[in-house]
Jmol script that loads the backbone (N, CA, C; Angstrom):
load data "model"
ATOM      1  N   UNK A   1      71.290  64.188 134.989  1.00  0.00           N
ATOM      2  CA  UNK A   1      71.706  65.713 134.087  1.00  0.00           C
ATOM      3  C   UNK A   1      73.012  65.470 133.452  1.00  0.00           C
ATOM      4  N   UNK A   2      73.154  66.340 132.082  1.00  0.00           N
ATOM      5  CA  UNK A   2      73.911  65.111 131.336  1.00  0.00           C
ATOM      6  C   UNK A   2      75.269  65.954 132.460  1.00  0.00           C
ATOM      7  N   UNK A   3      76.678  65.378 131.780  1.00  0.00           N
ATOM      8  CA  UNK A   3      77.976  65.480 131.894  1.00  0.00           C
ATOM      9  C   UNK A   3      77.991  67.120 131.468  1.00  0.00           C
ATOM     10  N   UNK A   4      77.695  67.521 130.265  1.00  0.00           N
ATOM     11  CA  UNK A   4      77.764  68.901 130.259  1.00  0.00           C
ATOM     12  C   UNK A   4      76.622  69.751 131.058  1.00  0.00           C
ATOM     13  N   UNK A   5      75.735  69.676 130.911  1.00  0.00           N
ATOM     14  CA  UNK A   5      75.256  70.754 132.545  1.00  0.00           C
ATOM     15  C   UNK A   5      76.117  70.267 133.861  1.00  0.00           C
ATOM     16  N   UNK A   6      76.272  69.480 134.041  1.00  0.00           N
ATOM     17  CA  UNK A   6      76.811  69.048 135.924  1.00  0.00           C
ATOM     18  C   UNK A   6      78.447  70.606 135.131  1.00  0.00           C
ATOM     19  N   UNK A   7      78.554  70.258 133.745  1.00  0.00           N
ATOM     20  CA  UNK A   7      80.396  71.165 134.045  1.00  0.00           C
ATOM     21  C   UNK A   7      79.979  72.362 133.731  1.00  0.00           C
ATOM     22  N   UNK A   8      78.813  72.720 133.729  1.00  0.00           N
ATOM     23  CA  UNK A   8      78.567  74.515 133.422  1.00  0.00           C
ATOM     24  C   UNK A   8      78.174  74.791 134.619  1.00  0.00           C
ATOM     25  N   UNK A   9      77.593  74.652 136.225  1.00  0.00           N
ATOM     26  CA  UNK A   9      77.793  74.165 137.064  1.00  0.00           C
ATOM     27  C   UNK A   9      79.351  74.830 137.801  1.00  0.00           C
ATOM     28  N   UNK A  10      79.728  74.360 137.612  1.00  0.00           N
ATOM     29  CA  UNK A  10      81.591  74.475 137.809  1.00  0.00           C
ATOM     30  C   UNK A  10      81.800  75.864 136.805  1.00  0.00           C
ATOM     31  N   UNK A  11      81.980  75.826 135.603  1.00  0.00           N
ATOM     32  CA  UNK A  11      81.952  77.241 134.661  1.00  0.00           C
ATOM     33  C   UNK A  11      82.017  78.296 135.330  1.00  0.00           C
ATOM     34  N   UNK A  12      83.487  79.130 135.530  1.00  0.00           N
ATOM     35  CA  UNK A  12      84.003  79.707 135.824  1.00  0.00           C
ATOM     36  C   UNK A  12      82.898  81.437 136.126  1.00  0.00           C
ATOM     37  N   UNK A  13      82.991  82.125 136.948  1.00  0.00           N
ATOM     38  CA  UNK A  13      81.654  82.938 136.551  1.00  0.00           C
ATOM     39  C   UNK A  13      82.369  84.554 136.899  1.00  0.00           C
ATOM     40  N   UNK A  14      82.533  85.550 136.327  1.00  0.00           N
ATOM     41  CA  UNK A  14      82.281  87.331 135.938  1.00  0.00           C
ATOM     42  C   UNK A  14      81.445  87.884 136.782  1.00  0.00           C
ATOM     43  N   UNK A  15      81.212  88.492 138.027  1.00  0.00           N
ATOM     44  CA  UNK A  15      80.317  88.896 137.920  1.00  0.00           C
ATOM     45  C   UNK A  15      80.243  90.442 138.222  1.00  0.00           C
ATOM     46  N   UNK A  16      82.121  90.886 137.746  1.00  0.00           N
ATOM     47  CA  UNK A  16      82.433  92.028 137.698  1.00  0.00           C
ATOM     48  C   UNK A  16      82.296  92.454 135.932  1.00  0.00           C
ATOM     49  N   UNK A  17      81.491  92.263 135.615  1.00  0.00           N
ATOM     50  CA  UNK A  17      82.501  92.228 134.290  1.00  0.00           C
ATOM     51  C   UNK A  17      83.004  93.567 134.069  1.00  0.00           C
ATOM     52  N   UNK A  18      84.059  93.372 132.494  1.00  0.00           N
ATOM     53  CA  UNK A  18      84.557  94.364 132.325  1.00  0.00           C
ATOM     54  C   UNK A  18      85.646  95.238 133.487  1.00  0.00           C
ATOM     55  N   UNK A  19      85.157  94.787 134.759  1.00  0.00           N
ATOM     56  CA  UNK A  19      86.179  95.211 135.606  1.00  0.00           C
ATOM     57  C   UNK A  19      87.921  95.564 135.822  1.00  0.00           C
ATOM     58  N   UNK A  20      88.156  94.050 135.146  1.00  0.00           N
ATOM     59  CA  UNK A  20      89.883  93.872 134.640  1.00  0.00           C
ATOM     60  C   UNK A  20      89.710  94.974 134.052  1.00  0.00           C
ATOM     61  N   UNK A  21      88.856  95.294 132.944  1.00  0.00           N
ATOM     62  CA  UNK A  21      89.399  95.917 131.978  1.00  0.00           C
ATOM     63  C   UNK A  21      89.700  97.298 132.314  1.00  0.00           C
ATOM     64  N   UNK A  22      88.352  97.671 132.964  1.00  0.00           N
ATOM     65  CA  UNK A  22      88.370  99.477 133.450  1.00  0.00           C
ATOM     66  C   UNK A  22      89.694  99.905 134.578  1.00  0.00           C
ATOM     67  N   UNK A  23      89.914  98.398 135.270  1.00  0.00           N
ATOM     68  CA  UNK A  23      91.363  98.623 135.969  1.00  0.00           C
ATOM     69  C   UNK A  23      92.575  99.072 134.954  1.00  0.00           C
ATOM     70  N   UNK A  24      92.730  98.636 134.468  1.00  0.00           N
ATOM     71  CA  UNK A  24      94.045  99.193 133.049  1.00  0.00           C
ATOM     72  C   UNK A  24      93.650 100.119 133.087  1.00  0.00           C
ATOM     73  N   UNK A  25      92.608  99.933 132.059  1.00  0.00           N
ATOM     74  CA  UNK A  25      92.415 101.404 131.397  1.00  0.00           C
ATOM     75  C   UNK A  25      93.140 102.841 132.688  1.00  0.00           C
ATOM     76  N   UNK A  26      93.068 102.696 133.830  1.00  0.00           N
ATOM     77  CA  UNK A  26      92.919 103.828 135.111  1.00  0.00           C
ATOM     78  C   UNK A  26      94.873 103.487 135.555  1.00  0.00           C
ATOM     79  N   UNK A  27      94.819 102.531 134.952  1.00  0.00           N
ATOM     80  CA  UNK A  27      95.896 102.485 135.759  1.00  0.00           C
ATOM     81  C   UNK A  27      97.235 102.547 134.073  1.00  0.00           C
ATOM     82  N   UNK A  28      96.500 103.104 132.867  1.00  0.00           N
ATOM     83  CA  UNK A  28      97.127 103.186 132.513  1.00  0.00           C
ATOM     84  C   UNK A  28      98.099 104.717 132.730  1.00  0.00           C
ATOM     85  N   UNK A  29      99.458 105.273 132.212  1.00  0.00           N
ATOM     86  CA  UNK A  29      99.564 105.897 132.333  1.00  0.00           C
ATOM     87  C   UNK A  29      99.767 107.167 131.593  1.00  0.00           C
ATOM     88  N   UNK A  30      99.276 109.106 131.388  1.00  0.00           N
ATOM     89  CA  UNK A  30      99.186 109.639 130.492  1.00  0.00           C
ATOM     90  C   UNK A  30      99.897 111.019 131.434  1.00  0.00           C
ATOM     91  N   UNK A  31     100.236 111.474 129.727  1.00  0.00           N
ATOM     92  CA  UNK A  31     101.103 112.451 130.411  1.00  0.00           C
ATOM     93  C   UNK A  31     100.832 114.334 129.735  1.00  0.00           C
ATOM     94  N   UNK A  32     100.849 115.616 130.462  1.00  0.00           N
ATOM     95  CA  UNK A  32     100.546 116.698 129.819  1.00  0.00           C
ATOM     96  C   UNK A  32     100.651 117.821 129.021  1.00  0.00           C
ATOM     97  N   UNK A  33     100.585 118.232 128.177  1.00  0.00           N
ATOM     98  CA  UNK A  33     100.964 118.356 127.120  1.00  0.00           C
ATOM     99  C   UNK A  33     102.376 119.339 127.659  1.00  0.00           C
ATOM    100  N   UNK A  34     103.019 119.843 127.350  1.00  0.00           N
ATOM    101  CA  UNK A  34     104.322 120.509 127.373  1.00  0.00           C
ATOM    102  C   UNK A  34     104.165 121.927 126.464  1.00  0.00           C
ATOM    103  N   UNK A  35     103.537 123.060 127.483  1.00  0.00           N
ATOM    104  CA  UNK A  35     103.971 124.263 126.719  1.00  0.00           C
ATOM    105  C   UNK A  35     105.376 124.628 126.477  1.00  0.00           C
ATOM    106  N   UNK A  36     105.334 125.390 125.041  1.00  0.00           N
ATOM    107  CA  UNK A  36     106.444 125.626 124.599  1.00  0.00           C
ATOM    108  C   UNK A  36     106.876 126.797 124.856  1.00  0.00           C
ATOM    109  N   UNK A  37     108.009 127.542 124.625  1.00  0.00           N
ATOM    110  CA  UNK A  37     107.652 128.680 124.343  1.00  0.00           C
ATOM    111  C   UNK A  37     108.179 129.576 123.649  1.00  0.00           C
ATOM    112  N   UNK A  38     108.404 130.961 123.807  1.00  0.00           N
ATOM    113  CA  UNK A  38     107.916 131.883 122.631  1.00  0.00           C
ATOM    114  C   UNK A  38     109.578 131.254 120.941  1.00  0.00           C
ATOM    115  N   UNK A  39     110.249 131.650 121.432  1.00  0.00           N
ATOM    116  CA  UNK A  39     111.340 131.276 121.093  1.00  0.00           C
ATOM    117  C   UNK A  39     111.366 129.161 120.444  1.00  0.00           C
ATOM    118  N   UNK A  40     111.171 128.171 120.818  1.00  0.00           N
ATOM    119  CA  UNK A  40     110.413 127.015 120.474  1.00  0.00           C
ATOM    120  C   UNK A  40     108.968 127.132 119.270  1.00  0.00           C
ATOM    121  N   UNK A  41     108.702 127.873 120.012  1.00  0.00           N
ATOM    122  CA  UNK A  41     107.242 128.451 119.052  1.00  0.00           C
ATOM    123  C   UNK A  41     107.398 128.909 117.687  1.00  0.00           C
ATOM    124  N   UNK A  42     108.513 130.458 117.757  1.00  0.00           N
ATOM    125  CA  UNK A  42     109.080 130.956 115.746  1.00  0.00           C
ATOM    126  C   UNK A  42     109.857 129.908 115.590  1.00  0.00           C
ATOM    127  N   UNK A  43     110.719 129.866 116.140  1.00  0.00           N
ATOM    128  CA  UNK A  43     111.683 128.296 115.614  1.00  0.00           C
ATOM    129  C   UNK A  43     110.128 126.867 114.941  1.00  0.00           C
ATOM    130  N   UNK A  44     109.534 127.020 115.339  1.00  0.00           N
ATOM    131  CA  UNK A  44     109.287 125.465 114.266  1.00  0.00           C
ATOM    132  C   UNK A  44     108.112 126.564 113.052  1.00  0.00           C
ATOM    133  N   UNK A  45     107.398 127.819 113.363  1.00  0.00           N
ATOM    134  CA  UNK A  45     107.184 128.151 112.238  1.00  0.00           C
ATOM    135  C   UNK A  45     107.336 128.589 111.263  1.00  0.00           C
ATOM    136  N   UNK A  46     109.162 129.045 111.898  1.00  0.00           N
ATOM    137  CA  UNK A  46     109.749 128.510 110.821  1.00  0.00           C
ATOM    138  C   UNK A  46     110.399 127.458 109.664  1.00  0.00           C
ATOM    139  N   UNK A  47     110.567 126.528 110.754  1.00  0.00           N
ATOM    140  CA  UNK A  47     109.985 125.116 109.304  1.00  0.00           C
ATOM    141  C   UNK A  47     109.364 125.067 109.013  1.00  0.00           C
ATOM    142  N   UNK A  48     108.371 125.661 109.504  1.00  0.00           N
ATOM    143  CA  UNK A  48     106.537 125.628 108.645  1.00  0.00           C
ATOM    144  C   UNK A  48     106.937 126.118 107.714  1.00  0.00           C
ATOM    145  N   UNK A  49     107.163 127.889 107.237  1.00  0.00           N
ATOM    146  CA  UNK A  49     106.880 128.182 106.250  1.00  0.00           C
ATOM    147  C   UNK A  49     108.395 127.339 105.138  1.00  0.00           C
ATOM    148  N   UNK A  50     109.552 126.699 105.890  1.00  0.00           N
ATOM    149  CA  UNK A  50     110.244 126.776 104.887  1.00  0.00           C
ATOM    150  C   UNK A  50     109.127 125.342 104.136  1.00  0.00           C
ATOM    151  N   UNK A  51     109.370 124.358 105.048  1.00  0.00           N
ATOM    152  CA  UNK A  51     108.016 123.381 104.166  1.00  0.00           C
ATOM    153  C   UNK A  51     107.235 123.294 103.145  1.00  0.00           C
ATOM    154  N   UNK A  52     106.446 124.085 103.427  1.00  0.00           N
ATOM    155  CA  UNK A  52     105.524 125.804 102.459  1.00  0.00           C
ATOM    156  C   UNK A  52     106.209 126.320 101.558  1.00  0.00           C
ATOM    157  N   UNK A  53     107.048 126.199 101.516  1.00  0.00           N
ATOM    158  CA  UNK A  53     107.926 126.527 100.120  1.00  0.00           C
ATOM    159  C   UNK A  53     108.854 125.352  99.822  1.00  0.00           C
ATOM    160  N   UNK A  54     109.303 124.593  99.907  1.00  0.00           N
ATOM    161  CA  UNK A  54     110.372 123.455  99.177  1.00  0.00           C
ATOM    162  C   UNK A  54     109.422 122.634  99.795  1.00  0.00           C
ATOM    163  N   UNK A  55     109.030 122.150 101.158  1.00  0.00           N
ATOM    164  CA  UNK A  55     109.569 120.264 101.639  1.00  0.00           C
ATOM    165  C   UNK A  55     108.072 119.607 101.219  1.00  0.00           C
ATOM    166  N   UNK A  56     107.387 120.063  99.991  1.00  0.00           N
ATOM    167  CA  UNK A  56     106.419 119.187 100.091  1.00  0.00           C
ATOM    168  C   UNK A  56     106.763 117.964  98.771  1.00  0.00           C
ATOM    169  N   UNK A  57     107.177 116.801  99.764  1.00  0.00           N
ATOM    170  CA  UNK A  57     107.250 115.339  99.462  1.00  0.00           C
ATOM    171  C   UNK A  57     108.179 115.337 100.061  1.00  0.00           C
ATOM    172  N   UNK A  58     109.084 116.265 100.839  1.00  0.00           N
ATOM    173  CA  UNK A  58     110.508 115.637 101.706  1.00  0.00           C
ATOM    174  C   UNK A  58     110.317 114.683 102.621  1.00  0.00           C
ATOM    175  N   UNK A  59     111.258 113.896 102.655  1.00  0.00           N
ATOM    176  CA  UNK A  59     110.714 113.018 104.342  1.00  0.00           C
ATOM    177  C   UNK A  59     111.120 114.030 105.367  1.00  0.00           C
ATOM    178  N   UNK A  60     110.675 113.799 106.927  1.00  0.00           N
ATOM    179  CA  UNK A  60     111.061 114.709 107.426  1.00  0.00           C
ATOM    180  C   UNK A  60     110.760 114.128 109.368  1.00  0.00           C
ATOM    181  N   UNK A  61     111.372 113.815 109.868  1.00  0.00           N
ATOM    182  CA  UNK A  61     110.404 113.435 111.633  1.00  0.00           C
ATOM    183  C   UNK A  61     109.770 114.677 112.037  1.00  0.00           C
ATOM    184  N   UNK A  62     108.704 114.080 112.794  1.00  0.00           N
ATOM    185  CA  UNK A  62     108.051 114.878 113.134  1.00  0.00           C
ATOM    186  C   UNK A  62     107.210 115.061 114.917  1.00  0.00           C
ATOM    187  N   UNK A  63     107.575 115.421 115.444  1.00  0.00           N
ATOM    188  CA  UNK A  63     107.500 114.996 117.545  1.00  0.00           C
ATOM    189  C   UNK A  63     105.843 115.420 117.482  1.00  0.00           C
ATOM    190  N   UNK A  64     105.342 114.733 118.580  1.00  0.00           N
ATOM    191  CA  UNK A  64     103.717 115.940 118.345  1.00  0.00           C
ATOM    192  C   UNK A  64     102.805 114.921 119.812  1.00  0.00           C
ATOM    193  N   UNK A  65     102.348 115.756 119.955  1.00  0.00           N
ATOM    194  CA  UNK A  65     101.511 115.183 121.070  1.00  0.00           C
ATOM    195  C   UNK A  65      99.686 115.347 120.800  1.00  0.00           C
ATOM    196  N   UNK A  66      99.592 113.845 121.410  1.00  0.00           N
ATOM    197  CA  UNK A  66      98.112 113.586 120.662  1.00  0.00           C
ATOM    198  C   UNK A  66      97.518 113.601 121.690  1.00  0.00           C
ATOM    199  N   UNK A  67      96.349 114.104 121.983  1.00  0.00           N
ATOM    200  CA  UNK A  67      95.555 113.939 123.505  1.00  0.00           C
ATOM    201  C   UNK A  67      94.698 112.335 123.159  1.00  0.00           C
ATOM    202  N   UNK A  68      94.754 111.833 124.478  1.00  0.00           N
ATOM    203  CA  UNK A  68      93.932 110.746 124.518  1.00  0.00           C
ATOM    204  C   UNK A  68      92.878 110.372 124.379  1.00  0.00           C
ATOM    205  N   UNK A  69      92.595 109.398 123.585  1.00  0.00           N
ATOM    206  CA  UNK A  69      90.624 109.658 123.809  1.00  0.00           C
ATOM    207  C   UNK A  69      89.695 109.002 124.941  1.00  0.00           C
ATOM    208  N   UNK A  70      89.890 108.770 125.986  1.00  0.00           N
ATOM    209  CA  UNK A  70      89.482 108.401 127.131  1.00  0.00           C
ATOM    210  C   UNK A  70      89.744 109.303 128.352  1.00  0.00           C
ATOM    211  N   UNK A  71      91.049 109.534 128.730  1.00  0.00           N
ATOM    212  CA  UNK A  71      91.186 110.019 129.525  1.00  0.00           C
ATOM    213  C   UNK A  71      91.748 111.258 129.542  1.00  0.00           C
ATOM    214  N   UNK A  72      92.613 112.733 130.837  1.00  0.00           N
ATOM    215  CA  UNK A  72      92.881 113.201 130.093  1.00  0.00           C
ATOM    216  C   UNK A  72      94.487 113.247 129.841  1.00  0.00           C
ATOM    217  N   UNK A  73      95.354 113.889 129.347  1.00  0.00           N
ATOM    218  CA  UNK A  73      96.455 114.157 129.098  1.00  0.00           C
ATOM    219  C   UNK A  73      96.826 113.477 127.563  1.00  0.00           C
ATOM    220  N   UNK A  74      97.425 112.850 127.279  1.00  0.00           N
ATOM    221  CA  UNK A  74      97.811 112.169 126.142  1.00  0.00           C
ATOM    222  C   UNK A  74      99.616 111.583 125.956  1.00  0.00           C
ATOM    223  N   UNK A  75     100.403 111.285 124.765  1.00  0.00           N
ATOM    224  CA  UNK A  75     101.482 110.973 124.353  1.00  0.00           C
ATOM    225  C   UNK A  75     101.986 112.122 123.933  1.00  0.00           C
ATOM    226  N   UNK A  76     103.452 111.917 123.133  1.00  0.00           N
ATOM    227  CA  UNK A  76     103.936 112.333 122.937  1.00  0.00           C
ATOM    228  C   UNK A  76     104.484 111.858 121.610  1.00  0.00           C
ATOM    229  N   UNK A  77     104.275 111.233 120.441  1.00  0.00           N
ATOM    230  CA  UNK A  77     104.545 110.856 119.523  1.00  0.00           C
ATOM    231  C   UNK A  77     105.567 111.136 117.858  1.00  0.00           C
ATOM    232  N   UNK A  78     106.503 109.973 117.891  1.00  0.00           N
ATOM    233  CA  UNK A  78     107.457 110.860 116.818  1.00  0.00           C
ATOM    234  C   UNK A  78     107.461 109.901 116.104  1.00  0.00           C
ATOM    235  N   UNK A  79     106.807 109.934 114.732  1.00  0.00           N
ATOM    236  CA  UNK A  79     107.155 109.299 113.364  1.00  0.00           C
ATOM    237  C   UNK A  79     108.004 109.948 112.052  1.00  0.00           C
ATOM    238  N   UNK A  80     108.264 108.743 111.097  1.00  0.00           N
ATOM    239  CA  UNK A  80     109.013 109.718 109.968  1.00  0.00           C
ATOM    240  C   UNK A  80     107.509 109.753 109.302  1.00  0.00           C
ATOM    241  N   UNK A  81     107.541 110.683 107.271  1.00  0.00           N
ATOM    242  CA  UNK A  81     107.208 110.172 106.663  1.00  0.00           C
ATOM    243  C   UNK A  81     107.115 111.762 105.826  1.00  0.00           C
ATOM    244  N   UNK A  82     106.482 111.674 105.262  1.00  0.00           N
ATOM    245  CA  UNK A  82     106.777 112.888 103.819  1.00  0.00           C
ATOM    246  C   UNK A  82     105.574 114.139 104.054  1.00  0.00           C
ATOM    247  N   UNK A  83     106.324 115.329 103.724  1.00  0.00           N
ATOM    248  CA  UNK A  83     105.368 115.711 103.872  1.00  0.00           C
ATOM    249  C   UNK A  83     104.290 115.600 102.056  1.00  0.00           C
ATOM    250  N   UNK A  84     103.150 115.637 102.761  1.00  0.00           N
ATOM    251  CA  UNK A  84     101.778 115.669 101.322  1.00  0.00           C
ATOM    252  C   UNK A  84     101.221 117.267 101.014  1.00  0.00           C
ATOM    253  N   UNK A  85     100.812 118.119 102.175  1.00  0.00           N
ATOM    254  CA  UNK A  85     100.737 119.677 102.158  1.00  0.00           C
ATOM    255  C   UNK A  85     100.670 120.273 103.448  1.00  0.00           C
ATOM    256  N   UNK A  86     100.768 121.263 103.268  1.00  0.00           N
ATOM    257  CA  UNK A  86     100.710 122.591 104.341  1.00  0.00           C
ATOM    258  C   UNK A  86      99.781 123.022 103.997  1.00  0.00           C
ATOM    259  N   UNK A  87      98.914 123.257 105.251  1.00  0.00           N
ATOM    260  CA  UNK A  87      97.317 123.868 105.320  1.00  0.00           C
ATOM    261  C   UNK A  87      97.372 124.906 106.502  1.00  0.00           C
ATOM    262  N   UNK A  88      97.859 126.339 106.483  1.00  0.00           N
ATOM    263  CA  UNK A  88      98.317 127.423 106.518  1.00  0.00           C
ATOM    264  C   UNK A  88      97.205 127.883 107.718  1.00  0.00           C
ATOM    265  N   UNK A  89      95.979 127.950 106.971  1.00  0.00           N
ATOM    266  CA  UNK A  89      95.465 128.476 107.402  1.00  0.00           C
ATOM    267  C   UNK A  89      94.324 127.778 108.198  1.00  0.00           C
ATOM    268  N   UNK A  90      94.143 126.176 108.343  1.00  0.00           N
ATOM    269  CA  UNK A  90      93.314 125.521 108.596  1.00  0.00           C
ATOM    270  C   UNK A  90      94.816 125.155 109.797  1.00  0.00           C
ATOM    271  N   UNK A  91      96.061 125.097 109.887  1.00  0.00           N
ATOM    272  CA  UNK A  91      96.815 125.268 110.998  1.00  0.00           C
ATOM    273  C   UNK A  91      97.285 123.986 111.061  1.00  0.00           C
ATOM    274  N   UNK A  92      97.825 122.626 109.684  1.00  0.00           N
ATOM    275  CA  UNK A  92      97.380 121.974 110.284  1.00  0.00           C
ATOM    276  C   UNK A  92      98.727 121.368 108.270  1.00  0.00           C
ATOM    277  N   UNK A  93      99.424 120.045 109.342  1.00  0.00           N
ATOM    278  CA  UNK A  93      99.884 119.762 108.351  1.00  0.00           C
ATOM    279  C   UNK A  93      99.979 117.787 107.733  1.00  0.00           C
ATOM    280  N   UNK A  94      99.515 118.430 106.283  1.00  0.00           N
ATOM    281  CA  UNK A  94      99.071 116.750 106.167  1.00  0.00           C
ATOM    282  C   UNK A  94     100.343 115.501 105.844  1.00  0.00           C
ATOM    283  N   UNK A  95     100.124 114.790 106.183  1.00  0.00           N
ATOM    284  CA  UNK A  95     101.544 113.466 105.275  1.00  0.00           C
ATOM    285  C   UNK A  95     101.106 112.502 104.944  1.00  0.00           C
ATOM    286  N   UNK A  96     101.920 111.833 103.855  1.00  0.00           N
ATOM    287  CA  UNK A  96     101.298 110.774 103.411  1.00  0.00           C
ATOM    288  C   UNK A  96     100.894 109.734 103.314  1.00  0.00           C
ATOM    289  N   UNK A  97     101.621 108.802 104.502  1.00  0.00           N
ATOM    290  CA  UNK A  97     101.131 107.654 105.241  1.00  0.00           C
ATOM    291  C   UNK A  97     100.117 108.575 106.271  1.00  0.00           C
ATOM    292  N   UNK A  98     100.790 109.468 107.480  1.00  0.00           N
ATOM    293  CA  UNK A  98     100.291 109.167 108.930  1.00  0.00           C
ATOM    294  C   UNK A  98      99.307 109.977 109.233  1.00  0.00           C
ATOM    295  N   UNK A  99      98.696 110.552 108.058  1.00  0.00           N
ATOM    296  CA  UNK A  99      97.158 111.885 108.247  1.00  0.00           C
ATOM    297  C   UNK A  99      97.660 112.604 108.604  1.00  0.00           C
ATOM    298  N   UNK A 100      96.788 113.924 109.422  1.00  0.00           N
ATOM    299  CA  UNK A 100      97.141 114.832 108.855  1.00  0.00           C
ATOM    300  C   UNK A 100      97.878 114.979 110.834  1.00  0.00           C
ATOM    301  N   UNK A 101      98.745 116.434 110.998  1.00  0.00           N
ATOM    302  CA  UNK A 101      99.002 116.906 112.628  1.00  0.00           C
ATOM    303  C   UNK A 101      98.898 118.726 113.009  1.00  0.00           C
ATOM    304  N   UNK A 102      97.971 118.841 113.711  1.00  0.00           N
ATOM    305  CA  UNK A 102      98.036 120.317 113.959  1.00  0.00           C
ATOM    306  C   UNK A 102      98.983 120.968 114.740  1.00  0.00           C
ATOM    307  N   UNK A 103      99.418 121.984 113.922  1.00  0.00           N
ATOM    308  CA  UNK A 103     100.947 122.489 113.881  1.00  0.00           C
ATOM    309  C   UNK A 103     100.578 122.626 115.630  1.00  0.00           C
ATOM    310  N   UNK A 104      99.220 123.216 116.849  1.00  0.00           N
ATOM    311  CA  UNK A 104      99.584 123.933 117.625  1.00  0.00           C
ATOM    312  C   UNK A 104     100.429 122.014 118.568  1.00  0.00           C
ATOM    313  N   UNK A 105     100.644 120.835 118.279  1.00  0.00           N
ATOM    314  CA  UNK A 105     101.037 119.840 118.922  1.00  0.00           C
ATOM    315  C   UNK A 105     101.614 119.801 118.668  1.00  0.00           C
ATOM    316  N   UNK A 106     101.956 120.175 117.437  1.00  0.00           N
ATOM    317  CA  UNK A 106     103.959 120.024 117.432  1.00  0.00           C
ATOM    318  C   UNK A 106     105.159 120.081 118.323  1.00  0.00           C
ATOM    319  N   UNK A 107     105.687 119.501 118.829  1.00  0.00           N
ATOM    320  CA  UNK A 107     106.897 119.743 120.042  1.00  0.00           C
ATOM    321  C   UNK A 107     108.163 120.301 118.634  1.00  0.00           C
ATOM    322  N   UNK A 108     108.359 119.724 117.743  1.00  0.00           N
ATOM    323  CA  UNK A 108     109.797 119.170 117.118  1.00  0.00           C
ATOM    324  C   UNK A 108     109.516 118.793 115.555  1.00  0.00           C
ATOM    325  N   UNK A 109     110.493 119.190 115.407  1.00  0.00           N
ATOM    326  CA  UNK A 109     109.987 118.677 113.359  1.00  0.00           C
ATOM    327  C   UNK A 109     111.866 119.113 113.288  1.00  0.00           C
ATOM    328  N   UNK A 110     112.117 117.773 112.739  1.00  0.00           N
ATOM    329  CA  UNK A 110     113.366 117.900 112.028  1.00  0.00           C
ATOM    330  C   UNK A 110     113.547 117.300 110.500  1.00  0.00           C
ATOM    331  N   UNK A 111     114.714 117.400 110.133  1.00  0.00           N
ATOM    332  CA  UNK A 111     114.831 117.442 108.092  1.00  0.00           C
ATOM    333  C   UNK A 111     116.207 118.158 108.246  1.00  0.00           C
ATOM    334  N   UNK A 112     116.706 117.781 106.733  1.00  0.00           N
ATOM    335  CA  UNK A 112     117.828 118.318 106.221  1.00  0.00           C
ATOM    336  C   UNK A 112     117.802 119.386 105.926  1.00  0.00           C
ATOM    337  N   UNK A 113     116.565 120.417 105.374  1.00  0.00           N
ATOM    338  CA  UNK A 113     115.770 121.677 104.998  1.00  0.00           C
ATOM    339  C   UNK A 113     116.920 122.241 105.685  1.00  0.00           C
ATOM    340  N   UNK A 114     116.621 122.336 106.956  1.00  0.00           N
ATOM    341  CA  UNK A 114     116.661 122.336 108.473  1.00  0.00           C
ATOM    342  C   UNK A 114     117.895 123.143 109.461  1.00  0.00           C
ATOM    343  N   UNK A 115     118.833 122.441 108.300  1.00  0.00           N
ATOM    344  CA  UNK A 115     120.229 122.716 108.721  1.00  0.00           C
ATOM    345  C   UNK A 115     120.667 122.986 108.777  1.00  0.00           C
ATOM    346  N   UNK A 116     120.189 124.719 108.764  1.00  0.00           N
ATOM    347  CA  UNK A 116     120.991 126.536 108.473  1.00  0.00           C
ATOM    348  C   UNK A 116     120.798 127.337 109.708  1.00  0.00           C
ATOM    349  N   UNK A 117     119.450 126.290 110.066  1.00  0.00           N
ATOM    350  CA  UNK A 117     118.779 126.652 111.181  1.00  0.00           C
ATOM    351  C   UNK A 117     119.199 126.728 112.890  1.00  0.00           C
TER     352      UNK A 117
END
end "model"
wireframe off; spacefill off
backbone 0.3
color backbone group
C-alpha cells in the first residue's frame, strides 16, 4: 500500500456533515419586531412626509427591522444614507446605496430636517 493510501485511512471523517453549521444556526439569536404605539407611527409618518417634500438627496440615519431569512424574528439595523426617492403608494423609501426599506419596518428616522418636530 502506498504511503498516500495509508494516510487516507487515518484522515478525519465527519459522519454528520453540516451538523456543526446547523448547531451554529440554531444558536444564533434573533429578536421580534416591536409594535409601535400610535404616537410613534404618526411621528414617522410626519418625518416621511417631510422627506418626500424636501429631503430627496439629504442624508438620514434610519433604524429599521430586517426579518431573518432563515428563522423567526430578525434584527434592528441602523444605517446612514442619502434619500433617493419616497414611493408613498408602495410604502417604500429608496436609499442611494443601501437599497429600499418598507415603511412598516421603520423604527426611527433622524435628520437635521426634523429639528423642529
